[in-house]
C-alpha positions in Angstrom: 80.4 11.6 -31.9 82.8 13.9 -33.1 86.4 12.8 -33.6 89.2 14.8 -32.7 91.4 16.5 -35.2 94.7 15.1 -36.0 97.4 17.5 -35.3 99.9 17.4 -38.3 103.5 18.2 -37.7 103.9 20.3 -40.9 101.4 23.0 -40.9 101.5 26.2 -43.1 102.2 28.2 -40.0 105.2 26.1 -39.0 106.5 26.0 -42.7 106.4 29.7 -43.0 108.2 30.4 -39.6 110.9 27.9 -40.6 111.4 29.3 -44.1 111.3 32.9 -42.6 113.7 32.4 -40.4 116.0 30.4 -42.6 115.9 33.1 -44.9 116.7 35.9 -42.0 119.7 34.0 -41.3 121.1 33.7 -44.8 120.4 37.5 -45.0 122.1 38.3 -41.7 125.1 36.2 -42.8 125.5 38.7 -45.9 125.7 41.6 -43.7 129.4 41.1 -42.6 132.0 43.5 -41.4 135.7 42.5 -41.2 136.9 42.3 -37.2 140.2 43.8 -36.8 141.3 41.6 -33.8 140.2 38.3 -35.7 141.5 37.7 -39.0 139.2 35.7 -40.9 136.0 36.0 -38.6 133.7 38.8 -39.5 131.1 40.7 -37.6 127.6 39.7 -38.8 124.0 39.5 -37.9 123.6 35.9 -37.8 123.8 35.8 -34.1 120.9 38.0 -33.9 119.0 35.8 -36.3 119.8 32.6 -34.6 118.9 33.7 -31.0 115.6 35.2 -32.3 114.7 32.1 -33.8 115.4 30.3 -30.6 113.4 32.9 -28.6 110.3 32.8 -30.6 110.2 29.2 -32.3 109.3 25.9 -30.9 112.1 23.4 -30.4 111.1 21.4 -33.5 111.0 24.4 -35.8 114.3 25.7 -34.6 115.8 22.2 -35.4 114.3 22.5 -38.8 115.7 26.0 -39.3 119.0 25.0 -38.5 118.7 22.1 -40.9 117.4 24.2 -43.7 120.2 26.7 -43.4 122.9 24.1 -43.5 121.1 22.5 -46.5 121.0 25.6 -48.4 124.9 25.6 -47.8 125.5 22.1 -48.5 123.9 22.3 -52.0 126.3 25.2 -52.6 124.5 28.1 -52.3 126.4 31.1 -50.9 124.5 31.7 -47.8 127.5 31.9 -45.4 129.2 35.0 -44.0 130.4 37.3 -47.2 128.5 35.2 -49.5 130.7 32.1 -49.2 129.8 28.6 -49.4 129.8 26.0 -46.8 132.3 24.3 -48.6 134.5 27.5 -48.6 133.6 28.6 -45.0 133.4 25.3 -42.7 137.2 24.2 -43.2 138.6 28.1 -42.0 139.1 29.4 -38.6 135.4 30.6 -38.7 133.9 27.2 -39.5 133.0 26.5 -35.9 130.5 29.3 -35.8 128.3 27.5 -38.3 128.0 24.9 -35.9 127.1 27.3 -33.3 124.3 28.8 -35.6 122.9 25.4 -36.0 122.6 24.5 -32.2 122.1 27.8 -30.7 118.2 28.1 -31.9 117.4 24.5 -30.6 119.1 25.0 -27.4 117.7 28.4 -26.6 114.0 27.0 -27.6 114.3 23.9 -25.4 115.3 25.8 -22.4 112.9 28.5 -23.0 110.0 25.8 -23.1 111.2 24.2 -19.9 111.4 27.6 -18.1 107.9 28.8 -19.3 106.5 25.5 -18.2 107.4 26.4 -14.7 106.7 30.0 -14.7 103.5 30.5 -16.6 100.5 30.1 -14.2 97.1 30.5 -14.8 96.7 33.1 -12.0 99.5 35.3 -13.2 98.5 38.6 -14.9 99.5 39.5 -18.4 102.0 42.3 -17.2 103.7 39.7 -15.0 103.9 37.2 -17.5 105.4 39.6 -20.1 107.7 40.8 -17.6 109.1 37.0 -16.6 109.2 36.4 -20.5 111.3 39.3 -21.3 113.7 38.6 -18.6 113.7 35.0 -19.5 114.4 36.2 -23.2 117.4 38.6 -22.2 119.2 35.9 -20.0 118.9 33.3 -22.3 120.1 35.6 -25.4 123.0 36.9 -23.5 124.2 33.7 -21.6 123.1 30.8 -23.7 123.1 32.3 -27.0 126.6 33.7 -26.7 128.1 30.5 -25.4 126.7 28.5 -27.8 127.6 30.5 -30.5 131.2 31.2 -29.5 132.1 28.0 -28.1 132.1 25.9 -31.2 133.7 28.9 -32.8 136.5 29.2 -30.6 137.2 25.4 -30.6 137.4 25.3 -34.3 139.5 28.5 -34.5 141.8 27.0 -32.0 142.3 23.9 -33.9 142.9 25.6 -37.0 145.3 28.3 -36.1 146.8 26.1 -33.2 146.3 29.1 -30.7 146.2 28.2 -27.0 143.1 29.0 -25.1 144.5 32.2 -23.8 145.8 33.4 -27.1 142.3 32.4 -28.7 139.9 34.3 -26.3 140.1 37.8 -27.7 140.0 37.0 -31.6 137.3 34.2 -31.3 135.3 35.5 -28.3 135.8 38.5 -26.4 136.4 40.9 -29.3 132.9 40.1 -30.4 131.4 40.4 -26.9 130.3 44.2 -27.1 128.3 43.8 -30.5 127.0 40.5 -29.4 125.4 41.7 -26.4 123.7 44.6 -28.3 122.3 42.0 -30.8 121.2 39.9 -27.8 119.2 42.8 -26.2 117.6 43.7 -29.5 116.5 40.1 -30.1 115.0 40.0 -26.6 113.0 43.0 -27.4 112.0 41.4 -30.5 111.0 38.3 -29.4 108.7 40.0 -26.6 107.3 42.4 -29.3 106.5 39.4 -31.6 105.1 36.8 -28.9 101.5 38.2 -28.9 101.4 38.4 -32.7 102.7 35.1 -33.4 100.5 33.4 -30.9 97.5 34.7 -32.6 98.9 33.3 -35.8 99.4 30.1 -34.5 95.8 30.0 -33.1 94.2 30.0 -36.6 
């Protein structure tokens, strides 16, 4: 009688996914443009990277990606926006977004997994499943993703600058909304396109 193979938590595929997305978040943090409406907080591609990680990765992988990114910052590498270190960036008005970048992939991945457990039925056609997945990706990216990034960012921004909620809304949230929506849509399309290839890789 053959014994079932034990499934290990750390696999080559999982390690590769975590390393790849941690690197993607780092690279996207370096692509920064000053936001004229928010002193000290830049436009970056990090929102795209962390949301894409949540849409593609499993919850445990998403958690590890955020942990690796923070660990790189903790050892003093310049992986934050504008090639800054964690120690330089976190105490500023922009520091709360780092918390958002850590929790966003996990939250999105957990919700995605729960939604797909209800929506994915054996009798569902491939095209119907693709449509359901894309709509789910889009909603999660725009609603959950933006809120999970911006709420911690806004809270710390208010604390550091002593702004009221009303005064902080534009510099720490609304001024980023147009570009964030574009990044969210791009992440949803990317996740939809990568879904099948990544499933094939996982099966190997």
